[in-house]
C-alpha positions in Angstrom: 47.2 85.7 -131.4 50.2 83.4 -131.5 53.8 84.2 -130.9 56.4 81.4 -131.5 60.1 82.0 -130.9 62.7 79.3 -131.6 65.8 81.4 -131.8 66.5 82.1 -128.1 69.5 83.3 -126.1 69.0 80.4 -123.6 71.0 77.4 -122.6 67.9 75.8 -121.2 64.9 76.8 -123.3 64.7 75.9 -127.0 61.2 77.2 -127.9 58.5 79.5 -126.5 55.0 79.6 -127.9 52.5 82.2 -126.5 48.8 81.7 -127.5 46.0 84.0 -126.6 42.5 83.2 -127.8 39.0 83.9 -126.6 40.2 85.4 -123.3 42.5 82.5 -122.5 46.3 82.8 -122.8 49.0 80.3 -122.1 52.7 79.8 -122.8 54.1 76.5 -124.0 57.8 76.1 -123.1 60.0 73.5 -124.7 63.2 72.9 -122.8 66.4 71.6 -124.4 66.0 68.2 -122.6 62.7 67.6 -124.5 60.4 68.5 -121.6 57.3 70.6 -122.6 55.2 72.6 -120.1 52.1 74.7 -120.5 51.9 77.7 -118.2 48.3 79.0 -117.9 47.0 82.6 -117.9 50.4 84.1 -118.7 50.0 87.7 -119.8 51.4 89.1 -123.1 53.4 91.7 -121.0 55.1 88.9 -119.1 56.2 87.0 -122.2 57.4 90.1 -123.9 59.5 91.0 -120.8 61.1 87.6 -120.9 61.8 87.8 -124.7 63.3 91.3 -124.4 65.7 90.3 -121.6 69.4 89.6 -122.0 68.9 86.2 -120.5 65.7 84.5 -121.5 66.2 81.6 -119.0 66.9 83.9 -116.0 63.9 86.1 -116.9 61.7 83.0 -117.3 62.7 81.8 -113.9 62.0 85.2 -112.3 58.8 86.1 -114.1 57.1 82.8 -115.2 58.3 79.8 -113.2 56.5 79.3 -109.9 54.2 82.3 -110.6 51.7 80.6 -113.0 49.8 77.3 -112.9 51.7 74.7 -115.0 50.8 71.5 -116.7 53.5 69.1 -117.9 52.7 68.1 -121.5 55.5 65.7 -122.2 59.0 65.3 -121.0 62.3 63.6 -120.9 62.7 60.4 -118.9 62.9 61.0 -115.2 
C-alpha cells in the first residue's frame, strides 16, 4: 500500500509518503526546506491521525517526531 499526499495544510511539510509492504511500513517526509526523512515502522493509524488533523505539522510533531526511528535521506545545507 502507498499513500502519497502533496496538498497539506502545513507551513513546514510539503509531502508525506506512507509505504507499507511485506510487514514493513515507513513514512517519508519532505520538508519545505528540502530535507527528506524516513521514519521507520510508522503505523497506518498514526499517519491517518496526522492527515486528519487541523494542523498537519503540529500533529506530526506530537505523533511521529521523536517517537519513531528516523533516517535522514537528503537535506538542505546545514
